[in-house]
C-alpha positions in Angstrom: 30.5 72.3 34.0 31.2 70.9 37.4 32.1 67.5 35.9 34.5 69.2 33.5 36.3 71.0 36.3 36.6 67.8 38.3 38.1 66.0 35.4 40.7 68.8 34.8 41.6 68.9 38.5 42.0 65.1 38.6 44.2 65.3 35.5 46.3 68.1 37.1 46.9 66.1 40.2 47.9 63.1 38.2 50.5 65.1 36.3 51.9 66.6 39.6 52.2 63.2 41.1 53.8 61.8 38.0 56.2 64.7 37.8 57.3 64.3 41.5 57.6 60.5 40.9 60.0 61.1 38.0 62.2 63.4 40.2 61.3 66.7 38.4 62.9 69.5 40.4 60.1 71.9 41.0 59.6 74.3 43.9 56.5 72.4 45.1 58.0 68.9 45.5 61.8 69.5 46.1 63.3 68.5 49.5 66.7 69.6 51.2 69.9 68.7 49.5 72.9 67.3 51.4 74.8 70.6 51.1 71.9 72.5 52.6 71.7 70.0 55.5 75.5 70.3 56.1 75.3 74.1 56.0 72.4 74.1 58.5 74.2 71.8 60.9 77.4 73.9 60.6 75.5 77.1 61.4 73.8 75.4 64.4 77.2 74.1 65.7 78.7 77.5 65.2 75.9 79.1 67.2 76.2 76.6 70.0 80.0 77.0 70.1 79.6 80.8 70.3 77.0 80.5 73.1 79.2 78.1 75.1 82.3 80.3 74.5 80.4 83.4 75.8 79.2 81.5 78.9 82.7 80.2 79.5 84.2 83.7 79.1 81.6 85.1 81.5 82.4 82.4 84.0 86.1 83.1 83.9 85.6 86.8 84.2 83.4 86.3 87.2 86.1 84.0 88.7 88.8 86.5 88.1 86.7 89.3 89.7 86.2 87.1 92.8 89.9 86.4 93.0 90.8 90.1 92.7 88.1 90.9 95.3 89.4 88.4 97.7 93.0 89.6 97.2 92.0 93.2 97.8 90.1 92.2 100.8 93.1 90.4 102.2 95.3 93.5 101.6 92.7 95.6 103.5 92.6 93.0 106.3 96.4 92.9 106.6 96.7 96.7 106.7 93.9 96.9 109.3 95.7 94.4 111.5 99.1 96.1 111.2 97.6 99.5 111.8 95.8 98.4 114.9 98.9 96.7 116.4 101.3 99.5 115.6 99.0 102.2 116.7 98.8 100.4 120.1 102.5 100.0 120.5 103.5 100.2 124.2 106.5 101.9 125.8 107.6 98.6 127.3 111.2 97.4 126.8 111.8 94.0 125.4 115.6 94.4 125.4 117.7 96.0 128.1 121.4 96.9 128.1 122.6 96.6 131.7 125.8 98.4 130.9 124.4 101.5 129.2 121.0 101.4 130.7 119.3 101.7 127.3 115.9 100.1 126.9 114.5 99.1 123.5 110.8 99.9 123.0 110.9 99.5 119.2 113.6 98.2 116.9 113.5 98.8 113.2 115.6 98.0 110.2 114.8 98.0 106.5 113.5 94.4 106.6 112.5 93.9 110.2 110.3 95.6 112.8 110.0 94.6 116.5 107.7 96.2 119.0 105.5 95.4 122.1 101.7 95.6 122.0 98.7 93.6 123.3 97.2 91.0 121.0 93.5 90.6 120.3 91.8 88.4 122.9 91.0 85.6 120.5 94.7 85.4 119.5 96.4 85.5 122.9 96.3 84.8 126.6 96.5 88.4 127.6 99.4 90.6 128.5 102.0 92.3 126.3 103.5 90.5 123.4 106.7 91.1 121.5 105.5 91.3 117.9 107.9 90.9 114.9 107.3 91.7 111.3 109.9 90.6 108.9 110.4 90.5 105.1 112.1 87.3 104.1 112.8 85.5 100.8 110.1 82.9 99.9 109.4 80.5 97.2 108.3 83.2 94.9 109.5 86.6 95.8 109.6 87.9 99.4 107.1 87.2 102.2 105.9 89.4 105.1 106.0 87.2 108.2 104.4 87.9 111.6 105.5 86.3 114.8 104.3 86.9 118.4 106.0 86.1 121.7 104.6 86.5 125.2 106.7 89.0 127.1 107.4 88.1 130.7 109.8 89.2 133.4 112.1 86.5 132.0 111.9 88.2 128.6 110.1 87.0 125.4 108.9 83.4 125.6 109.9 81.1 122.8 106.9 80.2 120.6 106.9 76.9 118.8 104.3 78.1 116.3 105.4 78.9 112.8 105.3 82.5 111.7 102.2 83.6 109.9 102.6 84.6 106.3 100.7 87.9 105.9 101.7 88.7 102.3 103.6 86.9 99.6 104.7 87.6 96.0 106.6 90.7 97.1 109.2 92.1 94.7 110.6 94.7 97.1 109.7 96.4 100.3 110.9 97.8 103.6 110.2 99.6 106.9 111.0 103.2 107.6 110.5 105.7 110.4 110.2 109.5 110.5 111.7 111.6 113.2 110.6 115.1 114.3 113.3 117.8 114.5 113.7 120.3 117.3 110.9 122.5 115.8 108.6 119.4 115.7 108.8 119.3 111.9 109.0 115.9 110.2 112.4 114.9 108.8 113.3 112.4 106.1 112.3 108.8 106.2 115.0 106.7 107.7 115.5 102.9 107.4 116.6 102.4 111.0 115.5 103.1 114.6 117.5 102.1 117.7 116.6 104.9 120.1 116.5 104.1 123.8 113.2 104.2 125.6 111.4 105.9 122.7 108.8 105.1 120.1 109.1 106.8 116.7 106.5 109.4 115.7 105.7 107.7 112.4 106.2 104.2 111.0 105.9 103.3 107.3 105.8 100.1 105.3 106.4 100.1 101.6 105.6 97.1 99.5 105.9 96.4 95.7 104.5 93.2 94.4 105.8 91.0 91.5 102.3 91.2 90.0 102.0 94.7 88.7 98.2 94.5 89.1 98.5 94.3 92.9 98.7 97.6 94.6 99.8 98.2 98.2 98.1 101.4 99.4 100.3 103.9 101.3 100.7 102.6 104.9 101.8 105.1 107.6 101.0 104.7 111.3 101.6 107.1 114.2 101.8 105.1 117.5 99.5 106.7 120.0 102.0 106.7 122.8 105.0 107.9 120.8 104.6 111.5 122.1 105.0 110.4 125.7 107.4 107.5 125.2 110.4 109.8 124.9 110.0 110.9 128.5 109.4 107.4 129.8 112.2 105.8 131.8 113.2 102.2 131.4 110.4 100.1 132.8 111.0 97.8 135.8 109.9 94.8 133.6 113.0 95.2 131.4 115.3 96.0 134.3 114.1 92.9 136.2 114.6 90.7 133.2 118.2 92.0 132.8 119.0 91.4 136.5 117.5 87.9 136.4 119.8 87.0 133.6 
């Protein structure tokens, strides 16, 4: 019996080998066809392309998020700097009219603001500085420029340094002040301030960017010495500067 089984098994193997040798398409000896190989490679390439596309999209999203974060951080830094400087505005005249006796502590128009304040120690040599903020046309939209000039008995010292660009890409903007009426109630916002020997109670800067995704938070500052500046006479510094001229 064992010999008969061995003979049949050997014959079966021989028929299988002969069948595969003749190219018979059976499930036991068939390989991959060219179409199947092409389909497999195409699926692999598609999977790799999808993976790389996902990684590239995630990288770009991260880069955009970092850019937006840096841009928002710069806006906060600019607002913090302006708030600190305007809040510390001093009742010191930087312009003096010898005929009328008027002294200018702060001068404001829609596109320009001038006032006197101390600068941070790392940015100055000490003493009061005439500080100018101005909206001017730039290469793309308007720019908010900042300039500082040391204020001496001879008046503001000319500074050879270029103004610092605080903001750019501005579509529209302007400075405004708010007065208090006789009953100490705030009035309307006005685009001009030329009062003698006074600081305005409130100063505002409005900015609208060309890029609609950029938002300028509301910016209103109340100078600390505005309440007492109205009773302050023209300081000797301004008077001496006028007499020296």
